[in-house]
SERODO-981709 format. One line per field, with one value per residue: residue number from 0; x, y, z of N, C-alpha, C in turn; chain. Coordinates in steps of 0.2 Angstrom, whole numbers. Layout:
// residues N
seq c(NUM	...) .
n.xx c(X	...) .
n.yy c(Y	...) .
n.zz c(Z	...) .
ca.xx c(X	...) .
ca.yy c(Y	...) .
ca.zz c(Z	...) .
c.xx c(X	...) .
c.yy c(Y	...) .
c.zz c(Z	...) .
mol c(A	...) .
//
This chain:
// residues 71
seq c(0	1	2	3	4	5	6	7	8	9	10	11	12	13	14	15	16	17	18	19	20	21	22	23	24	25	26	27	28	29	30	31	32	33	34	35	36	37	38	39	40	41	42	43	44	45	46	47	48	49	50	51	52	53	54	55	56	57	58	59	60	61	62	63	64	65	66	67	68	69	70) .
n.xx c(4	2	4	13	30	44	58	68	76	80	95	97	102	96	81	63	58	45	40	50	60	73	76	74	59	48	39	43	50	64	76	66	55	58	56	46	36	20	6	-9	-26	-29	-17	0	10	23	31	39	49	52	50	61	71	71	78	91	95	105	107	104	92	80	77	74	63	54	53	47	35	29	27) .
n.yy c(-6	12	18	11	11	7	-1	-10	-18	-29	-30	-23	-33	-45	-54	-57	-73	-79	-91	-101	-105	-101	-91	-75	-70	-60	-48	-52	-45	-34	-32	-33	-27	-31	-28	-19	-6	0	10	4	5	6	0	-6	-12	-24	-30	-43	-51	-65	-75	-82	-72	-66	-74	-73	-59	-45	-35	-17	-20	-28	-24	-11	-12	-18	-8	2	-4	-4	10) .
n.zz c(0	-2	9	16	23	16	21	19	5	-8	-18	-35	-43	-39	-40	-40	-40	-46	-52	-49	-58	-59	-68	-74	-78	-88	-79	-66	-53	-51	-38	-26	-13	4	18	28	35	43	48	54	56	73	76	72	59	54	41	32	19	22	35	41	42	54	63	61	62	64	78	79	74	77	90	88	79	88	98	90	87	100	103) .
ca.xx c(0	5	5	19	36	49	65	73	75	86	99	94	105	91	74	58	57	38	39	55	63	80	77	70	54	44	34	47	53	71	76	60	55	58	55	42	32	15	1	-15	-31	-26	-11	5	12	29	31	45	48	54	50	67	76	71	82	98	95	109	105	99	85	75	75	71	56	49	52	42	28	26	26) .
ca.yy c(0	18	20	7	13	2	0	-16	-20	-33	-26	-24	-40	-50	-54	-61	-79	-82	-98	-105	-108	-98	-87	-69	-69	-54	-47	-54	-38	-34	-28	-33	-25	-37	-26	-13	-4	4	10	1	7	8	-4	-6	-19	-25	-36	-45	-56	-71	-75	-84	-67	-64	-78	-71	-52	-42	-29	-16	-20	-32	-20	-5	-14	-19	-2	5	-7	-2	17) .
ca.zz c(0	-3	16	19	23	14	25	16	-2	-11	-24	-42	-46	-37	-43	-37	-45	-44	-54	-46	-63	-59	-74	-73	-83	-88	-73	-60	-51	-49	-31	-23	-6	9	24	28	41	42	53	52	61	79	77	68	56	52	36	29	14	24	43	44	43	61	67	61	61	69	82	83	70	81	96	85	77	94	101	86	88	107	104) .
c.xx c(4	7	11	26	41	56	70	71	81	89	95	97	100	85	69	56	51	37	45	59	71	81	72	65	51	39	37	52	60	71	70	61	55	57	51	38	26	10	-5	-21	-28	-19	-5	7	19	29	37	44	49	54	57	72	76	76	89	100	100	105	108	92	80	73	72	64	51	48	46	35	25	25	19) .
c.yy c(6	20	17	11	7	3	-6	-18	-24	-28	-28	-30	-46	-49	-58	-67	-82	-89	-103	-108	-105	-94	-81	-68	-62	-54	-49	-48	-39	-30	-27	-30	-31	-35	-20	-12	0	4	7	1	9	4	-2	-12	-18	-31	-37	-51	-64	-71	-78	-78	-65	-68	-76	-63	-49	-36	-23	-16	-23	-27	-14	-6	-15	-13	2	3	-5	5	19) .
c.zz c(0	4	19	18	22	17	23	9	-4	-17	-30	-46	-44	-40	-39	-42	-43	-46	-52	-52	-64	-65	-73	-79	-83	-82	-66	-58	-49	-42	-27	-15	-1	16	24	34	39	48	50	57	67	81	72	65	53	47	33	24	16	32	45	45	50	65	67	60	66	72	79	80	74	87	93	82	83	97	97	87	95	108	104) .
mol c(A	A	A	A	A	A	A	A	A	A	A	A	A	A	A	A	A	A	A	A	A	A	A	A	A	A	A	A	A	A	A	A	A	A	A	A	A	A	A	A	A	A	A	A	A	A	A	A	A	A	A	A	A	A	A	A	A	A	A	A	A	A	A	A	A	A	A	A	A	A	A) .
//
C-alpha cells in the first residue's frame, strides 16, 4: 500500500522468481521489497519477505522494530 514505509530491499541484481525456474521472466521484479512498516487502524504492522530473517538479524534492527511497535 502507498502508506507502507519500505525499509529493506534486495539489490537490483536479485529478482523475485515467482515460478522458481531460476530465470527472470517478464513481470518478475528486480530488487523486490523485503521489509516494511505501516500504521493500520489503531495498530502497527511490520512485514517481511521471509520469517526466517528474524532468526539471524543483527541488532539493533529487532530492538528498533519492537520499540516502534510499542510506541
